[in-house]
C-alpha positions as CSV (number, residue, x, y, z in Angstrom):
1,M,-5.3,-19.4,-14.6
2,T,-6.3,-15.9,-13.2
3,L,-7.3,-17.5,-9.9
4,V,-4.2,-19.5,-9.7
5,R,-2.0,-16.4,-10.3
6,M,-4.0,-14.6,-7.7
7,I,-3.4,-17.3,-5.3
8,L,0.4,-17.1,-5.9
9,D,0.3,-13.3,-5.6
10,Y,-1.0,-13.7,-2.1
11,T,0.8,-16.7,-0.9
12,L,4.3,-16.2,-2.3
13,P,5.0,-12.8,-0.5
14,L,3.3,-13.9,2.6
15,I,5.5,-17.2,2.8
16,C,8.6,-14.9,2.4
17,I,7.5,-12.4,4.9
18,M,6.7,-15.0,7.6
19,S,10.0,-16.9,6.8
20,V,12.0,-13.7,7.6
21,G,10.0,-13.1,10.6
22,V,10.5,-16.6,12.2
23,I,14.0,-16.5,11.3
24,A,14.7,-13.1,12.8
25,A,12.8,-14.1,15.8
26,Y,14.9,-17.2,16.2
27,L,18.2,-15.5,15.5
28,F,17.5,-12.4,17.7
29,K,15.7,-14.4,20.4
30,K,12.6,-12.1,20.3
31,P,9.0,-12.5,19.7
32,I,7.9,-11.8,16.0
33,N,6.2,-8.4,17.1
34,R,9.8,-7.3,17.6
35,A,11.7,-9.5,15.2
36,L,9.4,-9.0,12.1
37,P,10.0,-5.3,11.4
38,A,13.7,-5.6,12.0
39,G,13.8,-8.7,9.6
40,I,11.8,-7.0,6.7
41,L,13.5,-3.7,7.0
42,G,16.9,-5.3,7.3
43,S,16.3,-7.4,4.1
44,V,15.5,-4.4,2.1
45,L,18.5,-2.7,3.5
46,I,20.8,-5.7,2.5
47,V,19.4,-5.5,-1.2
48,Y,20.1,-1.5,-0.9
49,V,23.8,-1.9,-0.2
50,L,24.4,-5.0,-2.5
51,G,22.3,-3.0,-5.1
52,F,25.1,-0.9,-6.1
53,I,26.6,-4.1,-7.5
54,D,23.5,-5.6,-8.8
55,L,20.0,-5.6,-7.2
56,R,19.8,-9.4,-7.8
57,V,22.8,-9.9,-5.7
58,G,21.2,-8.9,-2.5
59,L,18.1,-11.2,-3.3
60,W,20.4,-14.0,-3.9
61,C,22.3,-13.5,-0.7
62,I,19.1,-13.2,1.2
63,G,17.8,-16.5,-0.5
64,L,21.1,-18.2,0.2
65,G,21.1,-17.3,3.8
66,V,17.6,-18.4,4.3
67,L,18.3,-21.8,2.7
68,V,21.3,-22.3,4.9
69,L,19.6,-21.3,8.3
70,V,16.8,-23.6,7.1
71,A,19.2,-26.5,6.7
72,M,21.0,-25.9,9.8
73,F,17.7,-26.0,11.6
74,V,16.6,-29.2,10.1
75,R,20.1,-30.8,11.0
76,R,19.5,-29.8,14.7
77,I,16.0,-31.3,14.6
78,L,17.7,-34.7,12.8
79,S,20.3,-34.8,15.4
80,H,17.6,-34.4,18.2
81,K,19.0,-31.3,19.7
82,I,15.5,-29.9,19.3
83,D,12.4,-31.8,19.6
84,A,8.7,-31.2,18.4
85,K,7.4,-30.2,21.7
86,E,10.1,-27.7,22.1
87,I,9.4,-26.2,18.7
88,S,5.8,-26.0,19.6
89,V,6.1,-24.1,22.8
90,W,8.7,-21.7,21.1
91,L,6.1,-21.2,18.1
92,K,3.2,-20.5,20.7
93,S,5.2,-18.1,22.8
94,N,7.1,-16.2,20.2
95,I,5.1,-16.4,16.9
96,V,1.5,-17.3,17.4
97,G,-0.6,-14.5,19.0
98,E,-2.6,-11.3,18.5
99,Y,0.3,-9.7,16.5
100,L,0.2,-12.4,14.0
101,I,-3.6,-12.4,13.7
102,A,-3.8,-8.6,13.3
103,F,-1.0,-8.7,10.7
104,L,-2.7,-11.5,8.6
105,M,-5.9,-9.5,8.9
106,L,-4.4,-6.2,7.5
107,Y,-2.2,-8.2,4.9
108,T,-5.5,-9.9,3.5
109,F,-7.5,-6.4,3.6
110,F,-4.6,-4.6,1.6
111,F,-4.6,-7.3,-0.8
112,V,-7.9,-7.3,-1.6
113,L,-7.9,-3.6,-1.5
114,N,-5.1,-3.3,-4.1
115,Y,-5.9,-6.0,-6.4
116,N,-5.9,-5.0,-9.9
117,K,-5.3,-1.3,-8.7
118,L,-3.4,1.0,-10.9
119,F,-2.1,4.5,-10.7
120,Y,-4.0,7.8,-9.8
121,K,-1.6,10.5,-9.6
122,W,0.9,11.8,-12.1
123,D,3.7,11.4,-9.8
124,D,3.3,7.9,-10.0
125,Y,3.6,7.7,-13.6
126,S,6.5,10.2,-13.8
127,H,8.8,8.8,-11.1
128,W,7.6,6.7,-8.0
129,G,6.3,4.0,-10.3
130,M,8.6,4.6,-12.9
131,M,11.5,4.1,-10.4
132,A,10.3,0.5,-9.6
133,K,9.4,-0.4,-13.0
134,E,13.1,0.5,-14.3
135,C,14.7,-1.2,-11.3
136,F,12.8,-4.3,-12.1
137,R,13.7,-4.0,-15.8
138,I,17.5,-3.5,-15.6
139,N,18.1,-4.7,-12.0
140,R,20.1,-2.0,-11.3
141,Y,19.5,1.6,-9.6
142,Y,17.3,4.0,-11.7
143,F,19.9,6.9,-11.6
144,L,22.3,5.0,-13.8
145,P,22.6,5.8,-17.5
146,D,20.9,2.8,-18.8
147,S,17.5,3.8,-17.0
148,M,14.9,5.5,-18.6
149,L,13.8,7.5,-15.5
150,S,14.2,11.2,-16.3
151,V,12.4,12.9,-13.2
152,H,14.0,12.9,-9.8
153,P,16.6,10.1,-10.2
154,E,18.3,11.5,-7.1
155,Y,15.5,10.5,-4.9
156,P,16.3,7.7,-2.3
157,P,15.3,4.3,-3.0
158,F,13.7,2.6,0.2
159,T,10.0,2.3,-0.8
160,T,11.1,1.5,-4.5
161,L,13.2,-1.5,-3.3
162,C,10.3,-2.8,-1.2
163,G,8.1,-2.8,-4.5
164,Y,11.1,-4.1,-6.6
165,I,11.3,-7.0,-4.2
166,W,7.8,-7.8,-3.9
167,C,7.5,-8.0,-7.9
168,K,10.4,-10.3,-7.9
169,L,8.6,-12.5,-5.2
170,C,5.6,-12.7,-7.6
171,G,7.8,-13.2,-10.7
172,Y,6.4,-10.1,-12.6
173,Y,5.9,-6.4,-12.5
174,K,2.4,-5.0,-11.8
175,E,1.3,-1.8,-9.9
176,Q,-0.6,-3.7,-7.2
177,H,2.6,-5.0,-6.0
178,L,4.1,-1.7,-5.3
179,Y,1.0,-0.8,-3.3
180,N,1.0,-4.1,-1.3
181,A,4.6,-3.4,-0.6
182,R,4.5,-0.2,1.1
183,L,1.2,-0.9,2.9
184,V,2.8,-4.1,4.5
185,I,5.8,-2.0,5.7
186,I,3.4,0.6,7.2
187,S,1.2,-2.2,8.8
188,V,4.3,-4.1,10.4
189,C,5.7,-0.7,11.9
190,M,2.4,0.4,13.2
191,L,1.4,-3.0,14.7
192,S,4.8,-3.4,16.2
193,S,4.7,-0.1,17.7
194,L,1.3,-0.8,19.1
195,S,2.3,-4.4,20.5
196,V,5.5,-3.1,21.8
197,L,3.6,-0.5,23.8
198,F,1.4,-2.9,25.4
199,E,3.8,-6.0,25.3
200,K,3.1,-9.0,27.7
201,K,5.2,-8.1,30.7
202,E,5.3,-9.1,34.3
203,K,5.1,-5.4,35.3
204,V,2.4,-4.3,32.9
205,R,-1.0,-4.7,34.3
206,I,-4.6,-3.8,33.3
207,G,-5.9,-2.7,36.6
208,E,-5.2,-5.5,39.0
209,R,-5.0,-8.2,36.5
210,R,-1.9,-9.0,34.3
211,F,-2.2,-7.9,30.5
212,D,-1.1,-11.3,29.2
213,R,-3.7,-13.4,31.2
214,N,-6.8,-12.8,28.8
215,S,-6.1,-13.6,25.2
216,I,-9.5,-12.6,24.1
217,V,-8.9,-9.1,25.8
218,R,-5.6,-8.7,23.8
219,I,-6.9,-9.9,20.5
220,S,-10.0,-7.8,20.6
221,F,-8.0,-4.7,21.7
222,A,-5.5,-5.6,18.7
223,V,-8.3,-5.9,16.3
224,L,-9.7,-2.4,17.4
225,M,-6.5,-0.6,17.3
226,T,-5.6,-2.2,14.0
227,I,-8.9,-0.9,12.5
228,S,-8.1,2.4,14.0
229,L,-4.4,2.5,12.8
230,A,-5.6,1.5,9.4
231,L,-8.1,4.4,9.2
232,L,-6.0,7.2,10.8
233,P,-4.0,7.8,7.7
234,S,-7.2,8.5,5.7
235,L,-7.8,11.7,7.9
236,Y,-5.0,13.3,6.2
237,D,-4.6,14.6,2.6
238,A,-1.8,12.3,1.9
239,A,-3.6,9.7,-0.2
240,I,-1.6,7.1,1.6
241,F,-3.9,4.2,0.2
242,R,-4.2,5.5,-3.3
243,T,-0.6,6.5,-4.4
244,L,2.9,5.5,-3.9
245,Y,3.8,8.8,-2.1
246,P,6.4,7.7,0.6
247,E,4.9,9.9,3.4
248,G,3.0,7.0,4.8
249,V,6.2,5.0,5.2
250,M,7.9,7.9,6.7
251,I,5.3,8.3,9.3
252,A,5.2,4.6,10.2
253,L,9.0,4.3,10.5
254,T,9.2,7.4,12.6
255,V,6.6,6.2,15.1
256,Y,8.0,3.0,15.1
257,I,11.5,4.6,16.2
258,I,9.9,6.8,18.7
259,I,8.0,4.0,20.4
260,L,11.3,1.9,20.5
261,L,12.8,4.8,22.1
262,L,10.3,4.9,24.7
263,D,10.4,1.2,25.4
264,M,14.1,1.3,25.7
265,D,13.5,3.1,28.9
266,R,10.6,1.1,30.1
267,K,12.5,-2.0,29.5
268,G,15.7,-1.0,31.0
269,E,17.5,-2.0,27.9
270,Q,18.0,-0.8,24.3
271,D,16.7,-2.5,21.1
272,K,19.7,-1.0,19.3
273,L,19.6,-3.0,16.3
274,S,15.9,-2.7,15.5
275,I,16.3,1.3,16.1
276,A,19.4,1.3,13.9
277,I,17.6,-0.7,11.0
278,A,14.4,1.4,11.2
279,A,16.5,4.8,11.3
280,M,18.4,3.7,8.2
281,A,15.4,3.0,6.3
282,L,13.9,6.4,7.2
283,T,16.7,8.3,6.0
284,L,16.4,6.2,2.6
285,T,12.8,7.0,2.4
286,K,12.7,10.5,1.0
287,Q,15.1,13.4,1.0
288,I,13.0,15.2,3.7
289,A,13.2,12.1,5.8
290,V,16.4,13.5,7.3
291,Y,14.2,16.2,9.3
292,P,12.2,13.3,11.1
293,F,15.2,11.4,11.5
294,A,16.8,14.4,13.4
295,M,13.6,14.7,15.4
296,C,14.1,11.1,16.5
297,I,17.6,12.1,17.8
298,L,16.0,14.9,19.6
299,I,13.4,12.9,21.4
300,Y,16.1,10.4,22.2
301,L,18.2,13.2,24.0
302,L,15.1,14.7,25.7
303,I,14.0,11.2,27.2
304,S,17.6,11.0,28.3
305,L,17.1,14.4,30.2
306,F,13.6,13.6,31.6
307,T,15.0,10.1,33.1
308,H,18.2,11.5,34.2
309,R,20.3,8.9,31.9
310,K,23.9,9.1,32.6
311,Q,25.9,11.1,30.0
312,G,28.0,8.2,29.2
313,E,25.0,6.0,28.4
314,T,23.4,8.7,26.3
315,L,26.4,9.1,24.1
316,E,26.5,5.5,23.8
317,G,23.1,5.2,22.6
318,L,23.6,7.8,20.1
319,A,25.6,5.5,18.2
320,V,22.5,3.7,17.0
321,F,21.9,6.5,14.6
322,L,25.4,6.4,12.9
323,P,24.3,3.6,10.4
324,A,21.5,5.7,9.0
325,I,24.0,8.6,8.5
326,L,26.4,6.5,6.7
327,G,23.6,4.8,4.5
328,H,22.3,8.2,3.6
329,L,25.6,9.5,2.6
330,L,26.3,6.5,0.7
331,W,23.4,7.1,-1.5
332,K,24.2,10.7,-1.9
333,F,27.8,10.0,-3.0
334,V,27.0,7.2,-5.5
335,S,24.0,8.8,-7.1
336,G,25.8,12.1,-7.2
337,I,28.4,10.7,-9.6
338,Y,25.7,10.2,-12.4
339,V,23.2,12.9,-11.3
340,T,24.0,16.7,-11.1
341,G,21.5,19.1,-9.6
342,G,18.2,17.9,-8.6
343,Q,15.3,19.4,-6.7
344,F,17.2,20.1,-3.2
345,A,20.7,20.2,-4.6
346,S,23.0,22.2,-2.5
347,S,23.7,25.0,-5.3
348,R,20.1,26.0,-4.8
349,F,20.7,26.7,-1.0
350,A,23.9,28.8,-1.6
351,P,24.5,31.2,1.3
352,E,24.4,34.3,-0.9
353,L,20.8,33.3,-2.0
354,I,19.6,32.8,1.6
355,Q,21.3,36.1,2.6
356,E,19.7,37.8,-0.1
357,Y,16.2,36.5,0.9
358,L,16.9,37.6,4.5
359,T,17.9,40.9,3.7
360,G,14.9,41.7,1.4
361,G,16.8,41.4,-2.1
362,A,14.9,38.2,-3.3
363,P,12.1,38.3,-5.8
364,E,8.7,39.5,-4.4
365,Y,6.9,36.2,-5.1
366,K,9.0,34.5,-2.5
367,Y,8.0,37.0,0.3
368,N,4.3,36.7,-0.9
369,A,4.5,32.9,-0.7
370,T,6.1,33.1,2.8
371,I,3.0,35.0,4.1
372,L,0.8,32.7,2.4
373,F,2.6,29.7,3.9
374,L,2.1,31.3,7.4
375,K,-1.3,32.0,6.9
376,K,-2.0,28.3,5.8
377,L,-0.2,27.2,9.3
378,V,-3.2,28.9,11.0
379,T,-6.1,28.4,8.6
380,V,-5.6,25.3,6.7
381,N,-7.1,22.1,8.2
382,L,-4.7,19.2,8.0
383,I,-7.2,16.9,9.3
384,N,-10.0,16.0,7.1
385,S,-12.6,14.9,9.6
386,Y,-15.6,16.2,11.6
387,L,-13.0,17.7,13.9
388,P,-10.6,19.8,11.7
389,L,-7.4,20.9,13.2
390,A,-4.5,23.3,11.6
391,F,-0.9,22.8,12.0
392,I,-0.6,25.3,14.7
393,G,-3.7,23.8,16.6
394,L,-1.7,20.5,16.7
395,F,1.3,22.2,17.9
396,M,-0.6,23.7,20.9
397,L,-2.1,20.3,21.6
398,M,1.3,18.7,21.8
399,I,2.5,21.5,24.2
400,A,-0.4,20.9,26.3
401,A,0.2,17.2,26.4
402,T,3.8,17.6,27.5
403,I,2.7,19.9,30.4
404,G,-0.2,17.4,31.4
405,L,2.1,14.2,31.3
406,Y,5.0,16.0,33.4
407,M,2.9,17.7,35.9
408,G,0.4,14.7,36.2
409,Y,2.9,12.3,37.8
410,N,5.2,12.2,40.6
411,R,7.8,10.2,38.9
412,Y,10.3,10.8,35.8
413,F,8.1,10.4,32.8
414,P,9.8,9.7,29.4
415,E,6.4,10.2,27.5
416,A,6.8,13.9,28.2
417,G,10.2,13.8,26.5
418,I,8.4,12.6,23.5
419,T,5.6,14.9,23.3
420,L,8.0,17.8,24.0
421,G,10.5,16.6,21.2
422,I,7.6,16.3,18.7
423,A,6.4,19.8,19.6
424,L,9.9,21.3,19.3
425,G,10.1,19.2,15.9
426,M,7.1,20.9,14.7
427,L,8.3,24.2,15.5
428,G,11.6,23.7,13.7
429,Y,9.8,22.1,10.8
430,I,8.2,25.7,10.0
431,P,11.6,27.3,9.0
432,V,12.8,24.2,7.3
433,M,9.8,24.0,5.1
434,I,10.0,27.9,4.4
435,I,13.6,27.4,3.1
436,L,12.6,24.5,0.9
437,Y,9.7,26.2,-0.7
438,M,11.7,29.4,-1.3
439,F,14.6,27.6,-2.7
440,G,14.0,24.0,-3.6
441,F,10.9,24.5,-5.7
442,S,10.0,26.3,-9.1
443,V,8.4,29.6,-9.1
444,E,4.9,28.2,-9.7
445,E,5.2,25.6,-6.9
446,T,6.4,28.3,-4.5
447,S,4.0,31.0,-5.4
448,N,1.2,28.5,-4.6
449,I,2.6,26.7,-1.9
450,V,1.9,23.3,-3.5
451,C,1.2,20.2,-1.7
452,F,1.3,22.0,1.7
453,E,-1.3,19.5,3.3
454,R,0.8,16.4,2.2
455,Y,4.2,17.9,3.0
456,M,3.1,19.2,6.6
457,N,1.2,16.0,7.3
458,T,4.5,14.1,7.7
459,V,5.1,15.7,11.2
460,C,1.3,16.1,12.0
461,G,0.7,12.4,11.4
462,V,3.6,11.3,13.7
463,A,2.1,13.8,16.3
464,T,-1.4,12.5,16.1
465,I,-0.6,8.7,16.1
466,V,2.2,9.1,18.9
467,L,-0.3,11.1,21.2
468,L,-2.9,8.5,20.4
469,L,-0.9,5.6,21.5
470,I,0.5,7.4,24.5
471,T,-2.8,8.6,25.5
472,I,-4.3,4.9,25.4
473,R,-1.3,3.5,27.3
474,V,-1.7,6.0,30.1
475,C,-5.4,5.3,30.3
476,F,-4.7,1.5,30.4
477,E,-2.6,1.8,33.3
478,D,-5.4,2.3,35.6
479,R,-8.7,0.0,35.6
480,R,-10.7,2.9,36.2
481,R,-9.6,4.4,32.7
482,Y,-10.5,1.5,30.6
483,I,-13.6,3.4,29.1
484,A,-11.3,6.6,28.3
485,A,-8.9,4.1,26.6
486,I,-11.4,2.5,24.4
487,I,-12.9,6.0,23.5
488,V,-9.5,7.1,22.4
489,A,-9.1,4.0,20.5
490,I,-12.2,4.4,18.4
491,L,-11.6,8.1,17.6
492,P,-10.1,7.5,14.4
493,I,-13.0,5.6,13.4
494,I,-15.6,8.1,14.5
495,M,-13.7,10.9,13.0
496,C,-13.3,9.4,9.5
497,P,-15.7,11.2,7.0
498,V,-17.6,8.7,4.7
499,G,-16.7,10.6,1.5
500,R,-12.9,10.2,2.6
501,L,-13.2,6.4,3.3
502,K,-15.0,5.9,0.0
503,I,-12.1,7.5,-1.9
504,E,-9.4,5.8,0.1
505,F,-10.9,2.1,0.4
506,T,-12.5,1.6,-3.1
507,P,-10.9,-1.7,-4.3
508,G,-8.8,-1.5,-7.2
509,Y,-11.0,-4.0,-8.9
510,F,-13.7,-1.8,-8.9
511,A,-12.2,1.6,-9.3
512,E,-12.3,3.7,-12.4
513,N,-8.9,4.3,-14.0
514,D,-7.9,7.0,-16.4
515,E,-5.6,4.9,-18.2
516,E,-8.0,2.5,-19.6
517,V,-9.2,4.8,-22.2
518,F,-5.5,4.5,-23.5
519,Y,-5.0,0.7,-23.3
520,K,-5.8,0.5,-27.1
521,D,-3.1,3.2,-27.9
522,F,-0.7,1.4,-25.7
523,D,-1.3,-2.0,-27.6
524,I,-1.1,-0.3,-31.1
525,I,2.4,1.1,-30.3
526,K,3.7,-2.1,-28.5
527,D,2.6,-4.2,-31.2
528,N,3.8,-2.3,-34.1
529,T,7.1,-0.9,-32.6
530,P,10.6,-2.3,-31.2
531,D,11.5,-1.8,-27.9
532,N,14.4,0.2,-28.8
533,S,12.5,2.7,-30.9
534,S,11.8,6.4,-30.4
535,I,8.2,7.7,-30.7
536,Y,6.7,11.1,-30.8
537,I,3.4,11.4,-29.4
538,V,1.1,14.1,-30.9
539,N,-1.1,15.3,-27.7
540,N,-2.5,18.6,-26.6
541,G,0.0,19.0,-23.9
542,N,-1.9,17.1,-21.1
543,E,0.9,16.3,-18.6
544,S,-0.9,13.5,-17.1
545,V,-1.5,11.7,-20.3
546,N,1.9,12.2,-21.4
547,N,3.3,10.7,-18.2
548,M,1.3,7.6,-18.7
549,F,2.5,7.0,-22.3
550,T,6.3,7.5,-20.9
551,Y,5.4,5.0,-18.1
552,Y,3.5,2.1,-20.0
553,L,5.8,2.0,-23.2
554,T,9.3,1.9,-21.5
555,P,12.0,1.0,-22.6
556,R,10.7,2.9,-25.8
557,T,12.0,6.7,-26.0
558,I,8.9,8.9,-25.7
559,S,8.8,12.5,-26.6
560,H,5.6,14.5,-26.2
561,E,6.9,18.1,-26.6
562,Y,3.7,20.3,-27.0
563,I,3.5,21.9,-30.9
564,N,2.1,25.1,-30.8
565,P,0.4,25.6,-34.2
566,D,0.7,29.4,-33.9
567,K,4.6,29.3,-33.5
568,Y,5.8,26.6,-35.9
569,S,5.5,26.1,-39.6
570,V,5.0,22.8,-41.4
571,D,8.7,22.5,-42.4
572,E,9.8,23.2,-39.0
573,V,7.6,20.6,-37.6
574,V,8.8,18.0,-40.1
575,D,12.3,19.0,-39.3
576,Y,11.7,18.3,-35.7
577,I,10.0,15.0,-35.8
578,K,12.0,13.3,-38.5
579,Y,14.5,12.3,-36.0
580,Y,11.9,10.0,-34.4
581,D,11.4,6.4,-35.4
582,Y,7.5,6.8,-35.2
583,V,4.8,9.3,-34.6
584,F,1.7,8.5,-32.8
585,I,-1.5,10.5,-32.9
586,V,-3.2,10.6,-29.4
587,N,-5.2,13.8,-29.8
588,A,-5.3,15.3,-33.4
589,Y,-6.6,18.4,-31.7
590,E,-8.2,20.8,-34.1
591,A,-5.6,23.6,-34.4
592,F,-2.8,20.9,-35.0
593,A,-4.9,18.8,-37.6
594,E,-5.9,21.9,-39.7
595,K,-2.4,23.1,-40.0
596,Y,-0.2,19.9,-40.1
597,D,-2.6,17.3,-41.5
598,T,-0.7,17.4,-45.0
599,I,2.2,16.1,-43.4
600,F,0.7,12.7,-42.7
601,V,-2.4,12.5,-45.0
602,G,-3.4,13.9,-48.4
603,G,-6.2,14.6,-50.6
604,N,-9.5,14.5,-48.6
605,E,-8.4,12.1,-46.1
606,K,-8.7,13.5,-42.2
607,L,-6.0,13.2,-39.5
608,N,-7.6,11.0,-36.8
609,N,-6.6,9.8,-33.5
610,Q,-5.0,6.3,-32.8
611,Q,-3.0,6.5,-35.8
612,L,0.7,5.3,-36.0
613,Y,3.0,6.5,-38.7
614,K,6.8,5.2,-39.4
615,V,9.2,8.1,-40.2
616,I,11.0,7.3,-43.4
617,T,14.1,9.4,-44.3
618,D,16.0,9.2,-47.7
619,G,18.5,11.9,-47.6
620,D,16.7,15.2,-47.4
621,D,13.4,13.6,-48.2
622,V,11.0,12.8,-45.2
623,R,7.8,10.8,-45.5
624,F,5.5,9.3,-42.9
625,E,4.0,5.9,-43.7
626,R,0.8,4.8,-42.0
627,V,1.4,1.6,-39.9
628,N,-2.1,0.6,-38.5
């Protein structure tokens, strides 16, 4: 049965992905490397919009649409409007090729990597995984009152919806599906960026030979770059392959949009729909994703400047970014009805607070934190490799690339607009992150500039990947530069330290998971308590463990408020926990057991771990009855 389940987990999402890709390629009259990202991202956005009614409505509409299109296609075949030879030619020229081979390789690789993989970071238990689990449970958004999510319900839902859809396709919720969904989004966008940049065209040649004449060369290069692009994220401290953090998806979507903007000039036409869909997905990935979205607009304007595009055409092209703005505002408006405040609430960035900071009237810890942040820009290596590079170093590299690209060609060169846009984006990212650290985070988070590497790597990852792709393309334009192109292509493989690869690419089946220690605890509670019960967890304040219990025991109401034996009397503790249905002892730590054991046990009995008690109240009388 496990083997059957594994086969279904592999094939069902793949069949749906390929169906969407083929249908999108047929409708948009584009090859699959261009149609698949738009098809997948567009499907998720359909679920997003209709999800304000019910998430299942979006799934039903997509399924119905697919059935209608398939029925229409079959009808055309039966009426002899399309013959088998025509279908074969179309599939060979638009679907089958190096892009499909590379995608299937990555899809299989990530399926094996993520099989049976569980969570490793407390963020996944507290909100990223919890969001998807609640959406799957109630088929509605996690900010609504009937959701059990209590951490960051204001966060945008794109990556969550990807996981939700994948779980629905497989028929059940499991952590490995969430990993697979986000990594497929990253793979599709990165491979499409690569294939669009080196797409088969009459004008694109490898030296004196056309790029599309040698399939072996194309497939070999696609495989090489697929491996490189898969390893590149592991250079950064973003744990892209081990967590549900959305930074990897943000980077992939931003790179994809930038490459489409470059291709827009090369092809002499705009792939407006793909850009609009990807931009909308980007703004719905995370709150800070508004910044890389703004950077994409800046890059578009700079490309227009470097290529002397007419003002009217430039303004018309800006319209492709409008749906992203509307989609973002829709989420802000609807979620704001149910959620007040939040991590980046506007009240935290009141003009008087910013003025107080600028005039020297803010608390001293903020100024110390600002100095620490600026020091980290110069000293902290954001690339975990044998060639470390700090944020300011990568900024200087992008400036140098801009100058080199612009001065090295006697023609208008849109690539220079991209590198300059990224460099300016990196420069503007510094004050934006200072403001967020000073006003959007807690005192402890601000004082320690927490997650500096992960937050800064959003822009650094985009800069590195785009610079890598542009450099390879420039090298491939001249046959004499083949060796240089190959060297640049394999740089990520060479730079990846073995230790980092071991951490990132340990298959979930073999990985050690902290929560395995608590599986028996979860089973005891699930087997002996109803879903609507409330349970107080006795633990020693370990936040990671507490988040695990909240995540795995949903929809039960879990409380794990730490009780300090030095502060509370026996009567006060009884008065506090009597309002719960059950009490479960995870960790009967010594101080708690010595002072409060009489609440649960009597005589010479000892309070032990893995004990569940039912709270029984009779007027003012409260007692705790052992269940297991």
